[in-house]
N, C-alpha and C positions, 0 to 999 in steps of 0.2 A: 161268681165274678169271673169274667172271661180273661184268659191269659193272653198277653200281647206277644205276638210272634216276633222274634228278633229280625231286624232287617238283614237280608243277605247282601253279600258284596255287590252282586249284580244290581240289586234294587237300589243300593246307595249310589252306584255309578249312574243308573238311569235317572235318579233324582237330581244328581249333580249336573247331568247333561241337560235335563229339562230346565234347570235354573240358569243355564248359560255358562259361559266360561268362568271358572272360579279364579279369584285373584291368586297370584303366586303365594304359596304358603310362607309364613314367617318361620325362619329357621329357629330351631331350638338346640340346646346342648352346646357342643363346643364351637359351633359356627354361628351362634346367635348374634344378631346385630349386623350380619353381612347380607344386604339385599341382593338376591341372586341376579337381578337384572343389571347391576352395576357393571358398566363396560359393554353390555350386550349390544346397545345401539351403535357403538363405535367399532367394536372389535369383530363381532360376528359377521357383518357384511364383508369384511376383509377375508375372513376365513371361507365364507361361502364363495366369494369371487375366486379365491385361490383354487377351490375344488372345482370350479367351472373351467378356469383357464388352463390348469396343469394338464388335464387329459385332452382338452379341446385343441390346444395349440401343438403344432408340429413344425419341424424344420424342413423346408422344401429342397434342401441340398444335402449332399452327403458329407460335407466338411464339418458338420457338427452332429453328434449323436443325439437321437431324440430324447433320451432320458437326461442328457446334460441340460437341455432347455427346461425340462420339467423340474429337475433339481433346483435350477436357478429360480424358477417361479415359486416353488414351495419354500425355499430358504428365504428369499426376499420377502415374501408375504408374511412368513412366520416372524421374522425379525422386525418387519415394519409394524406388525400388530403388537409385538412386545414393546417396541419403542413408544407407540401410542399409549399402551396400557401404563407404562411406568411414567411417562411424561405428563399425561393428562388425567389419569384415573387413580392409580395406586396411591398417589400422594394424598388424596382426599379420604382414604379409607383407614380406619384404625387397625385393621388386620386384613390379611389375605388368606385364602384357603390353602390348605395342604392336605394331601391324601397319601396313605401308605403306598398306593400303587405307583405314585410318581417316583418312589425310591427305585423302582425296578429298572427303568431306562437309565437312571443316574448310576445305578450299580454297574451296568454294562459300560457306561461312559467312563467311569473311574477305572475299570479293568482295562478298557481300550487304551486309555492314557498311560497306564502302567506298562502294558505290553509293548508300547512303543520303545521302551528301554531294552527289552530282551528278545522281542520277536521282530517281525517285519515292520519297520518303522512307518513306512508309507501306508501300507494297508491298514495298520492299526490306527493311524491318524485319520484315514477315511472313515473308519468305523466310529471313532470318537466324534467326529463331526456329525455323522448320521444320528447317533444316539442323543447328541446335544439338541439337534433340531427336533427330533422326535419328543424328547422329554419336555422341551420348551413349549411345543405345540400342545402336548397333553396338559401341561400346567395352565396354559392360557384357556383351554377348553374348560378345565375345572373351575376357573375363576370368572368366566364370562358366559358360559352356555346355560342360560336360564331356560326353563321349559317353554315360555312364550317365544324364545328365539330359535328353538330347534327347527320349526318349520322352514325358516329362512336358510339355515344350514342344509336342511334336507333338499330344498330347491336347488341350492348350489351344487350339491352332490349329484342329484338327478340330472340337472342340466349338463354337467360335465360328462356324465355317463351317456346321455342322449347325443351330445355333439360328437363324442368319440365314436358312438355307434353309427351315427349318420355317415361319418367318413368311411367306416368299415363297410356299410351297406353300398355306398357308391363304388368302393373298390371291388366289391363282389359283383355288382350288377353291370357296371360300365367300365371296369378295369381302370379306374382312376389311379393315376401314377404321380400324384402331387408330392407325396412324401416317400423318400427312399426307405426301403424296408425289405424284409425277407418275403416269404410267400404271403400273398393276400389271403384274407383281409386283416391287416395288423393295425388299421386306423392310424394313429400318430405314435404308435408304441414300438415300431421297428420289428417286433415279433408278435404274432397273433395270439400266442399264449399269454403274453403280458397284458394285452388289451382285454382278453376274455376274463382273466383273473380279476382285473379291476372292475370291469363292467358288471360281472355277476354279483359283486359285493355292493353295488349301488341299487340293485333291484328292490331290497326291502324299503329303501327310502322312497322310491316311486310308489310302492304299495301303500305306505302310510299316508303319503300326500293324496293319493287317490281315495283312500278310505275317509279322509278328513274333508274332501272337497265338498263345498256347499253350493257351488254354482254348476249348472249343467254343462256349460261350455268348458269350464275348467276341468270337470271330471272327464269329459270326452277327450280333451287335449292330453290329459295325463294318461289315459288308457292308450291313446295312439302312440305317444312317445315311449311308454313302457313296452308296447309291442315291438317298436323299432329296436330297443335294447335287447329284448329276448331273441328276436330274429338274428341280430348281429352276433350274439353269442353262439347261436346254432351255426351260423356261417363259418365261424372259425374252426369248428370241429374239435376244439380243445376239450378233451374228455374229462379232466378234473373239473373244469368250469361247468360242463354239461351236467355232471353228476350233482354238483352243488345247486345248479339251476333247478333240476327236477326235484331235489330235496326241498327247495324253497316253494316252488309253484304248486307242487302236488301234495305237500304235507304241511310244512311249517306255516306258510302264509295263510292258507285257508283255515287252518286251526286257530291261528291268532286272530284272524278276522272274525271268526265265530265267537271266540272266547271274549273278545272286547267289543263285540258288535254294538252294544248299547252306548259305548263311548265314542263311536265313530259316526260321522255324518251319513254314511251310506245307508244306515238303518232307517233314516228318514226320507230317502229318495223315493220318488214315485216309481211304480212298476215300470212305466215307460222308460224312465231314465236308467233304471237298473238294467233293463234289457238292452238299451242303447250302449251303455258302457261295456256290458259283457260282449255284445256283438263287435264293438270297436276293438276290444282287447283280443278276444279269441279269433274273431274274423280277420283282424289285422295280421296276427301271427300266421294264420293259415294262408291268407292271400299273399302276403309278402314272402312267406316261406316257400311258396310254390313257384316263384319267379326264378327262372334259370340264370346261372351266372353268365356274365359276358367275358370272363377271364379264361382264356384257353388253358392256361397253366393249372387252374383249379380243376378243370375238366380232366386234364391229364393225370391228376392225382388219383382219379377213380374212387373218390370217397363220397361222391354225391355232387350233383350239379345244381341242386337247390338247397336252401337252408334247412328245410324239413328233412330231406333225404340225408343231408350231411349230418345233421344233429342226431337222427335216429341210428344211422349206420355207425357213426363214431361211438355212440353210447353202447351199441351192441358189440363193438369190437373190443371193449375193455376186458382184458383177460391177463392172467399171469404170464402167458406166452408172448405177449406183445413185444415186438422188437424195441420200441422206444422205452418201454418199462424195463426191458433187459439191460439197456444202456444205463438207466438210472440205478438198477440194482448193482451194477459194477461200481458205480460211484458210492453207493450206500455201503457196500462191503468194505471198500477202502476206508470210508469214514468210520465204520465200526472198528477197524483196526487202529485208527488214530485215537478214538475214544478209549479203547482198551490200553493203548500205550501211554496216554496222557489223561487219566481220569480226573485228576484234581486241577492241574494248572491249565489244561488245554494246550493248544499250539500257538495261541495268541490271536487277538482280535483280527479278523480278516485274513488270517494266514493259511486258511485251508488250501487255497489254490497254490500257495507256495510250497506247502509240505506234502500234499497228497501224492506227488510222484514217488515219495519214499515208501508209500504204503499200498501201492497198486499191486495187482496180481502179477504173477510171474509172466514175463514176456511182454507186459504192457510198456508202451514207449511214448504214447501221446497222452496229454491231459484230456480226459473225456470232456470236461467243461471247466468253467471257472467258478461254478457254484455246485453245491451238492444236489440241488433240486429236492431238498427237504430241509425246511427252515429249522426244524427241531434238531436234526442230526448235526447240521452245520453249527448251530449254537453250542451244542454240547462238545463238539470237536474243538472249536476255537476257544470257548470260554470255560470249559471244564466245570468245576463245582459251581462257579458263578452262573453258568448257563442253567444248571439244574435248579438252583435257587430261583432264577427268573421264571422258568417254565412252571415249576411246582407252585410258586406263590401266585403267579398269574392265573393258573388253572384253578387254584383254591378260591381266589377272589371271585372269578367269574362264575364258578359253580355256586358259590354262596349267593351271589347276586341273582342268578337265575332262580334259585330256591326261594329267596325272599320275594322275588317278583311274582312267582306262581302262588305264593301264600299271602299276597297282598290282602289286607283287610280294612285298614283305615282309609278315610277319604283321600288323604295325601298319598298313600301307597297306591291306591287304585288310580289316581290321576297320573301318577308317574309310570304305572305298569305298561301301557301300550308302547311308550317310547323306549323304555328299558328293554322290552321284549324285542322290538325291531332292531335296536342297537346290538343286542346279543345275537340276533339272527345274522346280521351282517358280519359280526365277528366270527360266528360259527362257520359261515361261508368262507371267510378268509382262512380259517384254520384248516378247512377241508382242502382247498387248493394249495395250501402251504406244504402238504404232504408230498407233492410231486413237482413243486416249483420253488421260486424264490421271490414271492411278491412283496415281502417286507423290504426288500432292497430297491424296489421300484418307487420312484418319488411319489406318484399319485396314490398308489395303493398304500404305501407306508404312511402318508399323511392321513388317509382315511382311517387307518388303524389307530393312529394317535388320537384323532378326534373322537372316535367311538369310545376309546378308553376314557378320555377327558370328559365326555358327556355323561358316561356312567358314574364317574367319580363325582361330577357336579350333582347328579341325581342323589347319590349317597348323602351329599352335604345337605341338600334340601330336605331329606328325610331325617336328618339329625342322627345318623348311624354312628354313635360314639363307641365303636368297637375297634378291634385291632386294625381293620382296614378302613376305618371311618375317616371322613374329612375332619380336619381340625383347623382352628383359627390360629394363625401365626401373627403376633404383634408386628405392626409395620410402622415405620417412621418416615417422614417426608425425605430426610436426607438419604435414606436407603433407596428411595425412588430415583433420586438424582444419580446415585452411584450406579444403579442398575441401568438407567437410561444411557449413561456414558459407556457402560460395558456393551450395551446393544449397539450403540453407534459404532464402536470399535469393531464389533462383529459384522455389522453391515459393510464397513469399509473393507474388512478382510474378505467378506463374501464377494464383493465387487471385484477385488483384485484376483482372488482365486478363480472366479468365474471367467474373467477376462483371459487369464493365463491358460486355463483349461480349454477355453474355446480356441485360443491361438494355437496351442499344441495340437488339438484335434484337427484344426484346419490344415496345418502344415503336414502332419503325418498322413491324414487321409488323402490330401491332395497329392503327396508324393506317391502314395499307393496307387491312386488312380492313374497317374502318369506311367508308372511301372507296368500296370496291367494293360494300358493302351499300347505301349511299345511292344509288349509280348504278343498282343493280339494282332499286330501287323504281320506277323510271320517272319519278319526279317529284323530282329532287334539290333543287330550289329551293323545295320546300314548307317553310313556316316551322317545321313540327314537327321538321325535321332540324337546327335551329340548335344545340341542346345537343350533338348528336353531332358536328357540324362543329367546334364549339369544342374538344371533347375531342380530336378528330383532329388539329387544328392544334397543340394543346399537346403531344401525344405526338410528332408529327413534329419539332417544334422541339427537344424534349428529346433525341430520338434522334439528330438531326443534330449537336447540341451535343456528344454523347458520341463519335460516330463520323461525321465528315463525309465519310468515304470509302466509305460503303456504297452502291456503284454499282448493285447488282442490283435492289433493291426500292424505294429512295427515289423515283425518278422516277415510279413508278406513281401515287403520291399526287398529284403535280403533273398528270399526265395526266388524272386524274379531275376535279381542280379546274378545268382548262381546259375540259372538257366541260360543266361547270356554268356557265361564264362568269366564274369567279373568277380572273381573269388575274393579279391582284396577288400572290396567294399562290402561284399556280403558278409565276410568274416567279422568286421568291426561292428556291423549292425547286430548280428547274432550275439556277439559277445556283450553288447550293451544290454540285450535282453537277459543274458545269463547273469549279469551283474545285479539284476533285480530279482530274477527267479532262477537260482543256481542249480535246481534239481531237474531241469527239463531234459530228459535223455535225448529226445529227437533233435533238439537244437545243439546239444553237445556233439552228436553224431554229425550234424551238418558242419559245424566248425571244424571238426577233425577232417572231414572230406575236403573242406576248403584248404586246410593246411597241407593235406596230402597232395592236392591238385597243384599247389604252388611249390611243391618240393620240400616243404618244411615237415619232414616225417617225424622228427622228435616231438614237435608240438602236437602233431596229429596223434601220436601214440599217447601223449599225456592226457589229451581229451578222451581218448578211447578208454584208458584206465579209469578215468573219472566216471565215465558212463557205466563201465562194468561194475563199479562199486555199488551202483544204484540198481541197475537192471541188466545183469550179465547175459540174460537170454532174450532180451528184446531184439526183434528182427533187425532194426537199424544198427544195433550194436554188433550183432553177429555179422551182418553184412559188411560193416566197416572193418571188423577184424579180418574177415576173409580178404578184403581188398588190400589192406595194409600188409598182411602176410604175403600175399602174392607179389606185391610191389617190392618187398624186401627179399625176394627170392625164396621164401619158405612156402613153395607151392604145395608141397605134400601136406603140411599142416593146414594150409588154406583149404585144400580139397577135402580133407577129413572133417574140418569144421563145417564146410558147406554141406557135406553129406549128412552130418548130424542135424543141422538145421532143417534140411528137407525132410528127414525122417521124423523130426519132432513137429513138423508143420509150423515152424516159427521162422518165417522168411518174409522178405519184402521183394520188390521188383529188382532192386540192384543185386541182392543176394542170389536170387534165382538166375539172373543174367550172368553174374560172375561165376557161379557154380557151373552153369552150362559151358562157359568158355574153358574153365579149368578141367572139367570132365572130358571135353573134346580133346584138349591138349594131351591129357593122360590116356586117352583111348578108352575111357569108361563110357561107352556109347549109351548104355542103359540109363546111367545117372544123368547124362546130358539130355537125353530125350525126356526124362521125367522132370528135370528142372525147367526145361522149356515149356512143357505142357502145363505145368503148374503156373508158370508165368502167364501163359495165354489164357488160362481159366481165370486167374485172379485179376488180370488186366486185359479184358477182351479187346480193347482198342489197339492192342499191339499184336493181334493174332496174325495179320498179314505179314508183318515184319518177322514174327516168330517163325512162320512157315518158310520164309525166305532164308532165314538163318539155318533152319533144319535142313533145307535143300542143299545149302552150301556144305554143311557137315556130311550129308549123305554122299555128295558128289566127291568132295576133295579129301574127306577124312575116312569114310567107310568104303568109298568106291562102289556105291550101290546106285547106279544110274536110274533104275526103275523107281526106287524110293525117292530119289531126288526129283524125278519127273512128277510123281504124285504130290510131293510137297509144293512144287512150283504151281501145279494146277490148283491146289487148295488156296494158295496165297492169292492167285488171280481171281478166284471165285469170291473173295471177300471184298474186293474193291471194284470201282467203276469210274468211268470218266477220266479226268486228268490223273487221278491217283493210279488207275490201272495202267495208263500209258507210262507213268513214271516208274512203276514197279516192273513193267514189261521190259523197259530199257535196261534193267539190272539183271535180267536173266541171260545166261550165256547163249550164244547164237545156236549151238547144237540143240539145246533144249527148246529154244524159242521156235525153231523150225518144227520140232515134233509137236509143239503145242499149237501150231497153226498161226503163230504171230507173224506179222509182216516183217518185223526186224527183231533185233535183240542186241544184247551187249556183245562187245568183242569177246573173243575167247578169253576166259578169265585166267589170270595167273594163279598158280598154286598158292593158296593162302592158309596160313597156320592159324590155330585157335588163338594164339597170342595176339594177332592183329585182327582177329575176326570180330 
């Protein structure tokens, strides 16, 4: 009697595919009785539309930041979907789903709410809102994302990635300047790294849609749109996204396509359609990737003038010696010191940017950035033990999910496996770019993160995985739906109010900054004609700060411009408003102290100096400030000694080098004076002509070395041309002008001491 061979998993999958789409499996175990499609028809279109609009929409003016708009879209869509769920759907269900993974964002939410009491209240509140929206979106995905609804969600994600990529392609090719942003192509994301990190996470969704396409026109359309996304990622030159892209297209996606080929429609395509799709995808990438940029600034970067050249060059440039990686390593080392100092409690949700100045390396004076550029380190630094729990539990669940997916045997498991594999691929991509960026904090990428987790949790529920991480049924009563709907309505009202106030604050602060920069750009900021504009600027900045006194990124720019104009009084109060929110920023403390010193309030200047010295005594701005204050209070000997020490330690800034030059000149320390000036000219090349002019004056009036003075004047003239040369020539004494062959020169210069030099 012949023995029957057991069916293999591939054979079962092939049989299922031949039989046509299988009905959604009936759940068993703890989630029995919950039809997985309940809510899908109403909620999933909202989620798909959200994933289309958030990345595709941008703000065409500078008065609102791009991610503010995206955050509004994500928050409004999530709350709107929740309201619909509780008002129309949940009331008819005997139970709703729960999953152990949903506890993870809720754990961070609770910690953030608690840290509002003992850490930075505003920053912790922002984090609490972020994790609330994240957790709610994940829970909605758990309760509404059935397997038949996943293609619709995938279409929304791919369409959003494609539209964002289309903006980026146009910026690269024709220098489209519709959206204010940093270097092109940043699409609608203000920063091209933000765009690339989102776009690369959408590639798996394009891949599964393409693999499932049953119509030839749809398959070709998807291949072409996927090619646009891939080319746009290469155009950015973002190396983390490029590394993740190559991992996907060269390893993971081909392997998954082969592994699940019998469950995908492409296995049944004709040879001609297969060739056409491959030609469209590969040929599209090669053809579009060879088109040169039309943006001169991209060419000036010398990182490649085409997408292909840029993608390959930037990938090849990945190395430990890379300057941008070096900057990140500075932040990572400071973060490691925070983690070591606060291993259990952390420094508070969102408080990294507030606390990191206390842990920077010796001599550091500026915040390198507002985020760590490593999501894992930032989570551990801010959340302490809670962050460890989140990361380890999340990793454990996802590794177990991947293992179960690879070992799928039953028909239900095999039917779920392709989608689970693609969701895991997108998450792996996100985790790769999270090592050198902060994509979890971007609205579009964060929403994608939450939906991927929700979709995996929903898949667990369909498979009836009644284990520690399993989905479970929670009894639900109609009155709870009414209470939840009321809470969501309240949240929507708060979202509308907060969004309006945030937009108003950004408008006023950014508008004031633009006015300040335009006045400075005129070259004559103290011309009386600017009085009305200055009044408007000050009114706007006061109103903006009154709405949001925690706007660290842009507010100080207005004060910096005011200081350049000599308006120290207004500059001081703006800087102090920043310090009231971020009290450890050494550079701003030094600026305030300079302002008080310039207005004759030396006691207050010394108080800010001592405050800065307690944090970073060797920071260049602090040493420079101390040298200036000592010299102004008659302690020139101490000031000169401190300036010499700073020069020897190579911890100096422009002002310290300039002040040390003048003090050394006055003391007759010619060698130190020359060294200080040469260091200033090397560090700030734009001041070389003025530097040689100052050296020439010292050689002439201080050292009485006319030949050295003549040489310095000659070098100063060689560095300028046109009107600048004429202006500089007019400052050269007549005796030297004649020897230099100038038509005229300055009148014989009076003897000038270093103190007024």
